[in-house]
N, C-alpha and C positions, 0 to 999 in steps of 0.2 A: 631724811636721814642726811640732804644736801645740806644742810646749814654747818651743821656740826660733824660730818662725816669725816675726816682730817683728824680731830681730836676727837673720839672718841676710837679711831679706830688707833690710834697713839697709844690712848691708856688701854685699851685693849691687848696690847703686846705686850704692856707690861705688866697687867696681869698675867700675861702670859709666862714672863717672868719670873714673878711673881708665885706663879703655883709650880715652877719644876723646881724652885726656891724651897720652898717647904717638899717637894719628893725628895729632895733631897738630903732636907736633913731629918726627915724623915730616916731613910736609906740609912746615915749616918749617927742612928740613937742620938742626934739633940735633946738637951732638956725638953721637957714638953711645956713647961711654959712661953720658950720662944720659936716654939713653932706656931700656940696657940695665939702670943702674941701677934704673927705673920697673917697666918687664917685671920685675924682679928682685921689687919689694915688688906687684905686681900676684901673681904668682907667688904667693905667701908669704902673701896675703891667701886667694885661695881656697882656700892650704891652711886657714887657718879659718876658712874657711864649710863646709869637706868635718867640720871638727871638733865643726861645732855641728849638719851633717844626724845626722852620724854619734852623735854623745850623743844625740842623738834616737830614735832608728833601735833604741838601746839599752833609754832608760829606757822607751820607747813598744811596738814591734816585737819585740823580743827580750824585756821582762819579758811581754808575752802569752801567747809563746809557754810561756815556763819554764811563768806559773800557769794559761794551761790543761789542763797533763797531757797532752798528747796530745806522745806519740816526737819522731811522726814534724818536727811544724811545730817541733821542738825543735829537730834535727837542722837544719833545711834553713835557716832562721834561726845558727843556730852555721856551715853552709858556710856564708851570705852573707857572716859578721864576719871566717870566713877566710878569704875572697875580695875581700876589700874591704885587708885586712894584707897579704896575695901584694902587690894593686898597687900601694899604698904604696909596699914595703920593695924594690920596681924600684926 
């Protein structure tokens, strides 16, 4: 999380505010569709956080494994990436 740490933290802070906003909406008995629209926005924003973290992982951890020349370390990082993509595709 070196390169994109600040951007990730800012997005998470914004997400925290969005979640609190949804909680208020529920407490105020707001219209269900409006609440669902906000939860969709939260899901989308969280996906963007995941992209930042994945980019950082590829740029730092995976790159280090490739540069190390250690085949087992390289395989491990590759398996991690494949595992993440499998979860995203579900």
